[in-house]
BABA-46679 format. One record per residue (C-alpha): x, y, z; residue in three letters. Coordinates in steps of 0.02 Angstrom, whole numbers, plus 50000, padded with zeros to 5 digits. Example, Ala and Ser with C-alpha at 12.3 -4.5 7.8 and 13.67 -1.06 7.14 Angstrom:
506154977550390Ala;506844994750357Ser;
//
This chain:
497104716448528Met;495234725448497Ser;494094720948377Asn;494264732548269Lys;496144728848217Asn;495794711648231Ile;494364717548089Asn;495574728147993Gln;496874715747978Leu;495764702447890Phe;495124714447780Glu;497094711447688Val;496114694247628Leu;495174706247485Thr;496354723947442Pro;497144729847291Lys;498884719747277Thr;499804736047296Glu;498674741847464Gln;499284726147565Lys;500904729047609Glu;500454745047672Lys;498894740447720Met;499504726747836Phe;501014740547888His;499864750647955Asn;498894738348054Ile;500414736648161Leu;500974750148203Val;499184754948274Gln;499134740948348Ser;500904743648426Lys;500124762248505Asp;498794754048597Glu;499804741448686Asn;500854750448720Lys;500454748748940Lys;501094731448893Tyr;502634734348880Arg;504084718848883Gly;502824708848766Tyr;503634705948582Thr;502584708048412Leu;502184691748414Ala;501374691848604Lys;500314704848550Arg;499804696048390Leu;498804680148430Arg;499284662948353Pro;497654663548239Ala;497734679948176Val;499344676048119Leu;499224660148008Ala;497604668647945Ala;499034683347866Val;500194665547833Leu;498864660847746Met;498614677147635Val;500354677647586Cys;500634659047531Leu;498594661747426Ala;499434676347358Thr;501114669547316Thr;500084651447244Ala;498974665947140Phe;500614671447037Ala;501454654347017Ala;499944651246905Thr;500634662046787Tyr;502224668346836Met;503104649246873Gly;503584637846750Leu;503964618146759Asp;505844618746746Glu;505624602746651Lys;504494613746530Phe;505984624146571Met;507084612946488Lys;506184608146356Phe;505774623746279Leu;507494628946312Asn;507244649546286Pro;508884658946214Val;509014673246338Asn;508364678646513His;506914687946433Glu;506294675946324Gln;506154664646486Ala;505264676346583Glu;503894679546432Tyr;503784659746435Leu;503494661746598Ser;502204672646619Asn;500814663946478Gly;501074646846576Ala;499534640646675Tyr;499594628046822Val;498354616946794Val;498894604446944Asp;497674590346932Lys;497854571046949Gln;497064555546913Val;497244538646986Lys;496504521246963Asn;497274502646998Lys;498654505346826Asn;499494520046872Gly;499274538946906Thr;499334553246783Leu;499684570546841Lys;499164583946735Ile;500484600246758Lys;500764614746662Gln;499894620646491Val;500614635746367Ile;500174637146182Gly;499894651146067Asp;498424653445906Ser;498814634045829Asn;499884624445966Leu;499724619346135Thr;500784612046255Tyr;500084604846411Ile;501544593946528Leu;501114577746607Met;501834565846730Asp;501374546746732Phe;501794537146842Ser;501434516346845Ala;501104506847004Pro;502914502447097Lys;503904485947020Gly;503634490846820Thr;504924497046742Ile;504724513546592Leu;505994512446496Asp;505574514646328Ala;506154527646206Thr;504654534046142Arg;502824534546238Tyr;500994538846174Arg;499254537446225Phe;498264526246089Leu;496774536546134Asp;496324554646151Tyr;494604562746206Asp;494464582846205Ile;493084590746197Thr;493454607746103Asp;492624618845975Asn;493984611945831Gln;493284600745694Asp;495314596045664Tyr;496694592045785Arg;498064582745763Ser;498994575545933Val;500754569145975Gly;501664564746127Phe;503604570746162Lys;504654560346306Val;505494573946408Leu;507144565346518Asp;506654567946676Asp;508484558546748Gly;508264541646781Asn;507514527946638Arg;507604512646763Ser;506054518146857Asp;504374518246833Asn;504124535446788Lys;504004545446626Ile;503774562146585Ser;502904570846430Leu;502484585746332Val;500724581846230Met;500564593646081Thr;498854600146012Ile;498994606245823Val;497204616345794Thr;496654628045659Lys;496094642645783Ser;496444645145985Ser;496134634846112Ile;496434646746266Ala;495214648946402Gly;494144633946334Gln;493404621346465Asp;493954605946411Ile;493504588346477His;495394578846448Phe;495454558646426Gln;496744548146377Leu;496624527746360Lys;498054515746363Asp;499904520146374Leu;501034514146228Gln;502894511346220Ala;504084508046091Ala;505804507245998Asp;506604519245932Pro;505914525345730Phe;505344512645676Pro;504804504045813Gly;503024499645815Ile;501974503045963Phe;501154493646084Thr;500084495746238Thr;501264494746416Val;499884498946531Ile;498014499946491Pro;496814510346565Gly;495924526946544Val;496374543246644Trp;495034557646633Gly;494574576246717Thr;494164592746670Asp;495134608946656Phe;495324624346604Lys;496414631446464Leu;496734646446539Asp;498404650046469Phe;499054665346390Lys;499384664646210Glu;501134670946132Tyr;500574673545947Ser;500794689945858Thr;499804689045716Pro;499994699645558Tyr;499104701445399Glu;499954700345225Val;498934699145099Asn;500324698444975Lys;500204691144774Asn;501494676344773Ile;502104662344649Ser;501884643444719Met;502634631544579Phe;502244644144431Gly;500434644444508Tyr;499734660544573Gly;499044664144747Ala;498804675644909Val;499674672845071Leu;498474678845187Lys;499134682345352Thr;500574673645432Ile;500654671645649Ser;502534671945732Val;502654664545909Ser;504244655346005Pro;503404637745970Ile;502974640845788Ser;502564648345616Val;500644647745559Ser;500254655745384Leu;498604653645271Lys;498774653045066Ile;497304655244948Glu;497384651644776Ser;495944645244661Ser;497714633244571Ser;497724628244735Met;497434609244691Lys;498954610544555Glu;499974615544695Ile;499774602944786Asn;500134588844649Glu;501564601944597Ala;502334599144774Ala;501964580644777Gly;501774569644900Ser;502984572645063Leu;504604562045048Lys;505604552245193Glu;507434557245156Ile;508004550045334Gly;507354538345513Pro;505734549445539Asn;506364565745438Gln;505164572845310Ile;505564586945178Leu;504364602245196Asp;503484602345034Asn;503204621145087Tyr;504684627945190Pro;505034644745259Ile;506534654245296Thr;506664665745438Ile;507694678145449Lys;508674686345606Tyr;509214703545641Gln;511004699545679Asp;510934692445486Gly;511034671745531Thr;509494662645453Ser;508314647245473Glu;507324635845343Thr;506204623445398Thr;506774611745280Ser;506084597645359Leu;504514594745390Phe;503804595245581Asn;501914603545585Gly;500554599945474Ile;499914605245310His;498014607445303Leu;497004610045127Met;495214614045159Glu;493774619745021Asn;495154614744863Gly;495774633844870Thr;496434635645048Gln;498084630645135Leu;498484629345331Phe;500414627745379Thr;500834627945565Val;502824625545573Lys;503414619045738Met;505234619745801Phe;506264608145929Glu;506984621645986Lys;506094638646023Val;506164652545924Ile;507014671645955Asn;505334677945883Asp;505854692045958Lys;507434696645819Glu;506414691345671Ile;506774702945537Ala;505944693345404Ser;504924679745334Ile;505204671245165Val;503804659345074Phe;504124657044897Phe;504554671344817Asp;504184684744937Lys;505174691845088Glu;503614697745213Ile;504464708445344Pro;504154706645534Ile;503854721945664Lys;504434718345805Asn;
//
């Protein structure tokens, strides 16, 4: 192959995506025409091994780049349980592959993927203890965490995933981070300290593996949220308020409310009431109505209620399974029904 053709082939490393296949095809055709005198040689013999290796590297790099946003880990997919193929593809397109591993003498933490919306972020991670250790408790969490982002408030929790083997030294976790605004795109320092375990609620957490695991990475996921400006007057426990915004995604619904009577509204709502093991009533429930006539109400509290400046309420509703956000017809909050345009 001439130097001209080799140079052309290596230009495949930088062309636009839609040009790659055409350029590669043209180079091979030209190479064939210029080497007709070497009849009996196969294509593999005409292309030197180094050049073939370069082409393979291009293909692998392109695939890896696409996987950064196109692939959703199987454990994440099972945890989210999308309602249909379209939603599975939508969730996959928003995922970001972190693929960072931190190891010390007490174990290895692998941070795998991140997804999220305007207020809720999920981080998928695997933890491996030293061989001979059995991690078979019902609940796990890290005692302490450090996340350097631009938020002045966050709520953090951990959910244990079914990894198919409760009698080994490995567990898979989803870390949930609830914030007042999006943390997508931020470069963060991420540090976890002391793995703890507990029996089913109300079991007490105790440290089972001490240690610190920290690294830096970018939260480069694509937000799922669709925001809606509402600005509608509502009545909450007999007091006037304004529903300012609603943000909807497959993994959460968030609302912002303002009222000069927020103190009275909070007192009327009362303290959170526990009605069962780890089950608390939602004092500010919403009802989601779907286009097929079905509905669901957030009767149990799963998320956050945050009072600010004595006049504002910010609440995020989280769900055990993703919701079919593209089929929502309206959301009801107290006496107001808000149409949702999809």
